[in-house]
C-alpha positions in Angstrom: 80.5 148.5 225.8 81.9 145.7 228.1 85.7 144.3 228.1 85.5 141.6 225.7 84.9 137.9 226.4 87.8 135.1 226.1 85.8 133.7 222.7 85.3 137.9 221.0 88.6 138.7 222.1 90.1 135.0 220.2 87.9 135.8 217.7 88.7 139.8 216.9 92.5 138.9 217.4 92.0 136.1 214.5 90.8 139.0 212.3 93.5 141.7 213.1 96.2 138.9 212.2 94.2 137.8 208.8 93.9 140.9 207.6 97.7 142.0 208.0 98.6 138.5 207.1 97.0 138.4 204.2 98.2 142.5 203.4 101.6 141.0 203.7 101.1 138.2 201.5 99.3 140.3 199.0 96.2 138.4 198.9 93.6 141.4 197.8 90.7 139.4 198.2 92.1 137.9 201.8 92.0 141.6 203.1 88.8 142.3 201.1 87.4 139.4 202.5 88.1 141.0 206.4 85.4 143.8 206.0 81.8 144.0 205.6 80.3 144.9 201.9 79.7 148.4 203.1 83.0 148.9 205.2 86.0 151.5 205.2 89.4 152.5 206.1 91.4 155.1 206.2 94.9 155.7 206.4 97.2 159.1 207.1 99.3 158.3 204.0 97.2 157.3 201.7 93.6 158.0 202.7 90.3 156.9 202.6 89.0 153.7 200.9 85.2 153.0 201.0 83.6 149.6 200.1 85.0 146.4 198.9 86.2 148.0 195.7 88.1 150.7 197.6 89.8 148.4 199.8 90.2 146.4 196.6 92.4 149.2 195.5 94.3 149.9 198.6 95.4 146.2 198.9 96.5 146.1 195.0 99.2 149.1 196.1 100.9 146.5 198.4 100.9 144.2 195.5 102.3 146.5 193.3 105.3 148.0 196.0 106.3 144.5 195.6 106.1 143.5 192.0 107.6 147.4 190.9 110.2 147.6 194.2 110.2 144.2 195.5 109.4 145.6 198.3 107.9 143.4 201.6 106.0 144.3 204.4 105.6 143.0 207.6 102.9 144.5 210.1 103.3 143.6 213.3 100.4 144.0 216.0 100.4 144.4 220.3 98.1 145.0 222.8 94.9 144.3 221.3 91.8 145.6 223.5 88.0 144.9 222.9 85.3 145.8 223.8 81.8 144.8 222.9 77.8 145.2 222.7 76.3 142.6 221.2 77.1 142.0 217.9 79.1 145.0 217.6 82.7 145.8 218.8 85.3 148.3 219.2 89.0 147.6 218.9 92.3 149.4 219.1 96.3 148.3 218.7 99.4 148.6 218.4 101.2 148.7 214.8 104.6 148.2 213.8 104.7 148.7 209.9 107.9 147.3 208.2 109.1 147.5 204.8 112.1 146.1 203.2 113.5 146.4 199.8 116.7 145.1 198.7 117.4 143.8 201.5 116.9 146.6 203.8 114.3 147.0 206.5 112.9 150.5 207.6 110.6 151.1 210.4 107.5 153.1 208.3 106.0 154.3 211.5 104.7 152.7 214.9 101.0 153.5 215.1 97.7 152.3 215.8 94.5 150.6 214.9 91.2 151.9 215.5 88.5 149.8 214.5 84.6 149.1 214.8 83.9 145.8 213.8 80.0 143.5 213.6 79.6 140.3 213.9 77.4 138.7 210.9 76.9 134.9 210.5 78.8 134.6 213.6 82.0 136.0 212.1 83.8 139.5 213.1 83.9 142.0 210.4 85.8 145.2 210.1 83.4 147.9 209.7 86.0 150.7 209.4 90.1 151.0 209.9 91.5 153.5 210.9 95.4 153.9 211.1 97.2 156.3 213.6 100.3 156.7 213.0 103.4 158.5 215.1 104.9 160.4 212.1 104.3 161.1 208.9 106.5 159.3 205.9 106.1 159.0 202.2 104.1 156.4 200.8 106.5 153.7 199.5 105.7 153.6 196.1 107.6 157.0 196.3 111.3 157.1 196.9 
């Protein structure tokens, strides 16, 4: 793999932004649409979720936090690195994951996303997304 050209880098960056803002907005379909049909994601806090149904279940947990606790997530990304080879890519970026409940904002943990991507019909989609957190924390739906 080689460093991505500008257009691929911008397109992959746009996918990361679309994913995190959909998750923060509790847009379940928006989150699912960022993944290839056979895609999966893995969280050290929540476990692994496979395929669109699994990713939908993962995204619904964000909705549950909002609905049950009045929580708002904010995922902040930086330092995106992308390498491509044809229609495949590997991408990594730093992550700050904040949760606000009852006016109190907490940094859950800094970390990093490690993703594999595939271009399909001209658009990049995640085939895998693994999050590596710098410290452990309890799932947000547990006090």
